[in-house]
N, C-alpha and C positions, 0 to 999 in steps of 0.2 A: 608603499603600495601606490601604483599609478591608478588613481580612481577614475572611473567613467562617470558621467553625469547621469543621475537617475531622476525620473519624474516623481513628485510626491505621490504617496499611496492614495488611491481613490477608493471610495466605497466599491465593494464587490471586486476588489483587485484580483481575487483568485480566479475570476473568469478568464482572464488573459494570462494567468501565471503558468509557468512550468515548475512543477514541484518535484524535488529530489528527495528520495527516501534514504536515510542513513541508519544502518544498524550499528549503534555506537561501539559495541564491543569489537567490531571488525573494520572500523574506518581508519583510525590512526592512533598508535600507542606512543605516548610521550613520557611514560613513567618507567618503562622497561619491564612491566609485568606481563607482557604478551597480550594485553587487552586494550582496546581502544578507549579513549576518554574524551571529555569535553574540550580540553586544551588541544587535543589532536584535531577536533573539528575546527576550532578557532584557527589553528595553524594552516588549515587547508581551505579557508574561506576564499582566498584569492583564486583558487582553482575553480570554485563554484561560481563566483561573480566578482567583478571589480577591476579586472585587468584585461588587456587585449587578448590574452590567451585563455580567458575563462570559459567555462562551459556556458554560462549565461542564465542560470536558473534564478527564479524569483523567490523561492521558499524552500526550506528543508524540513521534512517531517522526520523527527528523531524517535526511534523506538524507546521504550520506557527507560528513564534515567533516575527513578526514585530509589531510596534505600530499599533493599530487597535481599533475601537470602538466595535469590537466583535459582530457585527450584525450576522456574520456567523463564530464566533469563530476563527478569525484570517485570514479567507479567504476574508477579506476586508481590504486591506493594506493602511495605511496612509503614511508610510515612508519605502521604501525598503532598506534604508541604516542604519537602526537602529533597536534596540530591544525594545519590549514592556516593559515599566517600571514595570508592574506587574509581569513580568517574570524574569527581570534582566536588564542588560545593556551590552554595547559592551565589557566592561572589563570582566564581568562575562562570556560572550560568548567566549572571547579569552581564558579565563581560562578553559572553557569546552573543547575547541579544544585541548589545551595543555595537560590537564589531560587525555583526551580520547586517544591522541596520545601515551602517555606513556604506555597505556594498549593495544596498537595495534588496536584501534578503530578509524575509520574515521567518520566524521560528514556529513550527507546528509541533505540538507535544502529543504524545500518546496518552490517552485518557482511559485508564483501565477501570471501568465502572461496574462490571458485573461481579467482581470478586476481589478479595484482598489476599494478602499472605496470612497463613495461620499464625504467624508471629506478629501480626499487626496488633497494637494495643487494643483496638476496638474488639477484635476477636478474643483476645485474652480476657477482656472484661466480660464479654458475652458468654464465654464458656465457664466462667468462674462460678456462676450461680444463675438460677432461673429468675432471681429477683434483682439482678444487676440492672442499672439504668440502660445498659446496652444489650440486655438479654435478648431483645427481639430485633436486633440489627441484622441478624443472619437467619437462615432458614433451618429451624430446629423442628424435629418431629419425634413423637414417641415411637418406640418399637412396636411392632405387631405383638399380639399376645404370646407368640412363640419366641419373641426376642429378635426376630429378623427385621430387616430394613423396612421402612414405611411403604415402599413400592418397588417396582422393577426397573426404575430409571438407571441409565448407564452414564458413565463418564465418557466424554469425548476421547480422553486419553487412555481408556481401557479400564475395565472393572466396573463395579457399582458406583453410582453417584452419591452414595451415602457412607459416612464413617461414624462409628459409634464413639461417643465421648463418655468415659466412665464417670467423670465428675458430675455432669448434668443428667446422666442416665438417659440421654437422647442421642439421636442421629443428627448430624448436620449435613446439608446438601452441598455438593461441589460439582459443577459442570465439567471441571477439568481435573487437576490433581487434588488429592486430599489435602495438600498444602495450600489450596486455593479455595477457601470456603466462599460460597455465594452470599452476597448481601441481599437483604430483603427490601426491595425497592418499593414495596407497598407501605413501608414504614416512613411517614413524613419526615422523621428526623434524619433518616438516611438520605432522602432526597435533598433536604436543606444542606446537609454537610457536603454532599457531592457537588452541589451548586457553588458552595463556598470554595471548593477546590478550584473550580473554573475561575472564579473571581480572583483568587490569589495569584494565579499565573497570568491572567489578563493584566493585572496590575503591574506585573513585572515585564510587560511588553510583548507577551506571546501573541501571535497573530491568528492562531486557530488550533484546533484539536482534531485528532483522529480517535474516534470512540471504538474501543475494542469490544468484540463479541456482543454487540448490542442485541442480537437476536435471542440471547440467553437471559435477558434482563428480568423477564417475568415468567413464572411457571403457573400451571393450572392451580387454581385456588383449592381444589379438592384433592390434589396430588394423586390423580387417577393413574392406574397402570397403563403403560403404553402398549399398543397392539404389536404382535409379532410381525416381522417382515417376511412374507411368504417367499420372497425371492432371495433370501439370505443364504449364502453358501459358507458354512463355517471353515471350510478348508482354504478358501481364497479371499474372503471378504474381511474387511475391518470389523472387529467384534461390535463396535458401536452401531453398525448397520443391522444388527440383529433385530432391532426394534424400529418402528416408525414413530418419529419424535414429534408427536402432535401436542404433548402436554408439558414436556420439560423445557421447551423453547418456543420462540416465535409466537408469543401471545400478542398478536399484532396491535390490537386496539390500545392496550396500555403502553406499549412501546412508543406508539405514535404520540400519545399524550405527553410522554417524557420529552420527546423532541420539541414539543411546543414550550415546555418549561425551559429547556435549554435555549430556545429562541430568545426568551426574555433576558436571560443572562448575557447573551452575546450582544444584545443592544440593537437600537434602532438605526445606528449609523452605518451598519453593514460593513464595518472595518474588520470584523472577526467572523470566522466561520467554523463549521465542524463537518467532517465527513465520518460516516459510520460504517464499520465493517459489516457488510451484508452479503450473503451468498444467495442472491435472489434473481429470479428471471426478470425480464424487462418490465412486464406488467406490474409486478410486485415492487420493483424499484420506484415506479411512479407514485405509489402510495406514500413512500417515505419523502419524496420530493414535495408532495402536496401537503404533508403534515406540517411543514415549516412555513408558517404564515409570513415570516420576514424573508423567506428564501435564503437563509444563511446556513441551514442544516441540510445536508444532502447525503444520500447513500453512496457507498463505494460500489462502483461497477466492477465486479470481479469475474464477470462472465468470460472475458477474453483470456483469462488464465487457463480455462479448460477447453477452449475451442481447438479442434484440429486445424492445421494451417491449410485451409481450403477456402476458395473464394465463396462458394455457396454458403458455407457456415458463417463466415464473417459478414457477408453482405446481408444475409437474412437477419442476423442479430443487429447490426448497426442500423439498417433501414428501419427496423421495428422500434428500437430504442429511441432513435432520434425523432421518429414520427410521433411518439407518445408524449414527448416533452415539448412544452411551449417555450417561448423566449425567456420566461422567468426561471424555468427549471433547467439548471445547467448540468450537462452530463460530465462524466470523467472517464478516462481510459487508463487501465493498469495492465501492463503486459508481464510484469514480474514483481514479486515481493518476497518477504522473508519466510513465507509459509509454503512456497511451491518451488519446484525446480526452475532454474534460470531459463530465460527464453531460448538462449543458444542451445541448451540441453534438450529443449522440447521441440524445436523446429530445425536446428542445425545452423552452423556458422554461416553458410552461404546465404541464408535468408534473413540474417539479423539486420542488415542495412535496410532492406525493404520493410521490415517490421518497424524499424525506427521511423521511417518516412510515414508509414500508415498512422502510427500513434500520434505523431507530431503535426499531422495535417487534418485530423478529424475535429469536428466541433466538440469542444469540451476540454476540461483541464487534464493534461497528461501528468501522470506520476511516474517518474523514472527511478528505478531501483539502482542504488549505487553499484557501479561496475558494469551495468548494462551498456553504458556509453563506450565501454572498452571491448565489448563482446566477450566479457568474462563468462566462463562456464563453471560448472561445479567440479568437485574433486571427490573421488571415492574416499569416504572416511572409514578407516579401519575400525573394527568393533571396539577396540580398547580406547579409541579416541572419541567415540560418539558422545556428544553433549546433550542432544535433543531428548527431553524427558518423554515425549510422545513415542519416539522410536524405541526407547528403553522399555516402555510399558507394553508395547505391542510390536516386538521386533519381527523383521522378515517380511513386512508388508510393503516395503518401499516408501514408507512415510518420511523417512529421515530428512528433516528440514535443515540439518547442518550443511548440506551440499550447497544451499543457497546463501550461506552466512559466512563463507570463508573470507579471509582478510583481503582488503582492497589492495590492488596491485599498482603501486606508485612508480616503481622503477625496477631495474634488474639486479639491484643489490640483494644480499641475503635476506630472506623473508619479504621480498618484494618491496622493501622500503616501508613496510607497515610497522615494523618493530625491530629492535636490536636484540630481542630475546625470542625464545621459542613461542610462537603464537598459540592462543587458546584453541584454534583449529588450524589444520594444515593449510599452507598456501598452495594454490593450484600449480601444477608442474609447468604450465605454459607461461608463467609470469615473466621469463626473460624476453618473450616476444610480445605478450599482451600486457602492456603497462602504460601508464599515463605519459611518462617521459618519452618513450619510443613513439607512441601514437601521435603525440603533439608534433613530432618532427616529420611525420609521414602525411603529406597532404591528402592521400587517398584512404586514410584510416577511418574506421567507424567513428572514432572519437571526433575527428574533424567533420565528419558528416553530421553528427549530433550538434556540434557547435554551429554549423551552417544552417541546419534546420531550425534550431532555437532562435538564431538571429533573424532568419527569414520570418518565422512566426511572429516575433516581436514587431517587425516592421510592417506586417501585412494585416490590414483590417479584415480582409477576407478570412484569413486563418485564425485570427483571434476572436472575432465576433460575427463572422459571416454565417449565412445559412449553409446547411448541408443538403446538396441536391444529388440524389443517386442517379447513376446512369447505367444503361445496359451496354456493356462493352462489346457484345457479340462474340466474346471468347471466354470459355469457361474457366480459363486460368488467369484472367485479368479482372481485377476490381477497379472500377472507375467511378469517380464522383467529382462534383464541382463544389467549391467553396466560394460563396458570393456575398459581397457586401455592397453598399451603395456605390462604392468607388472602384471596386476590384472584382475580378472574376478569375479564379484559378482552377485548372483542371488537373486532377491527380490520377495517375494510373499506377497500379502495382501488379507486377507479374508474379504470381505465387508459384510458378513452375520453374524447374531447372532449364527448360527448353525455351527457345525463342517463341514469341507470341505476336501475331499480327492482329492489329485492331484498326477499326475505321470509324470516324465520327463525321457528322455533318457540320463541321466547323471550318472556318477559313484557316489559313496558316496561323500558327501560334508560336510565340517565342518560348523556348525551354529555359526555365529558371534554374532548375537543379535536378540532377540525376544521381542515382546511386552508382551508376556506371561512369567511371572516371574518363572513359574514352569518348563519351558524348559531349560535344561542345555546348557550353552554356550560352544562353542568349541567341543561339542559332534559330532561324526560322524552321519550323517543321510542318510538313504537309499532313494534316490530321485525317485526310481522306484515306491515307495508308501509312501506318507507322509500325515498325517492328521493334518490339522491346526485347532486349537480351534476357537470358534466363535470370530470374530473381531481381530484375531491374524495377526500380520505381522512378517515376518522373513527375515533375511539377511544371505545368505550362501556364503562361500568362495568356488569357483570352481577352480579346477586345470586346 
């Protein structure tokens, strides 16, 4: 490996970091079983950082890698203190941390804290009797007099949120699959154990965590029935939306108290951090930011996953979100992840480059989902090949998350260089054209744009730590803003339209640093009194 020099990690390193999300089953298979593994991630670390052709990311968030029956692909944990044997072992994990560290990459683990697997020894003890020491580690309730479930709560994945256990003669609660019983976080023993889980992995060199489904952590103490949703249409809507979920999730006060507890575990040095999965509006995200007294726990901003590709929608959200957060409350932006369709499938291939420029020039930490840097799209999964348990529970609603989890496309070999065996999910048909090898050789590829944007971001104080200053572009199709630090000032324009767009600003001439349009000369002076952007073009200018 030809190593580049890296600065030592500093407190709050994640503020200037670019984080890359890896779905481990789909990144790289080295065992020939058609599923990705930890050694596959190690083998591809040079692609992520460390050489002249690297992407240049600073951290990788890896979806769950603990022992699991994989009813929900790792989000059903049997043992929080070990590694799934199909993925590797603790020795391999330690090697991953060590090799990543050599390349300036920190490891972020998925922290599945709301529920465990029903095969977890904790649950097996809990269900064995009402007198077991772990009897109250999960949410158990007696049946109603007629033997039915304690209330009307629903599982996110379809059906009731309660399953009857013959041995205890009680129902246990599960926000997701019946194979994923919910822990009782009001039990101090559960809190202590789950804090120990964090300490275990921190001691092995982990740099941070992504907390899964944190909004489900606490439920109404009285287990009250939830009100019916008057707008629910059973013919078109997800069955989960039949109720308004005010009691089975989002008990905000207690969740925010847990964030303070985790603050203490992560420490005063601010070398470690946690982001929490939250599907909340900008105002509610602020509450999560404020709960972290050490400013090391923050909510994931998932709003951009659901916004239509329109200037007014993005501008309204970004302006509001940024204005709510002070210097201590660091935002983040996520345009794709393992639970939603890839951004190319949502907005189209022609807009993927401008979306990359937007994400990587906003104030806040960008999370890049594996394959987004290639312009990877989804693939139709035939019914017999569907793996997603949510889609299996409520088919036909378009939930299928498998389309966002197909194998990484490394080259044009069979199975896209992901594996030498039939992969666990089909490879997208476009892999001969959309793959790492081919795009590295094409100076105008989206991969090379990502590499340029990440390199520019790392070199620019304006882009890593500068203020976000919204602008009115005067054109309904163009989003414009300034990023400004004490020493730099950069103007960014993004044309959301397929058509040319003319804009005008009261600035003197500025030098263009980077454009998504390969025909525009970099470093050329541009007259900002009148500038025409090509369709779907994004540009970054240096202002004096």
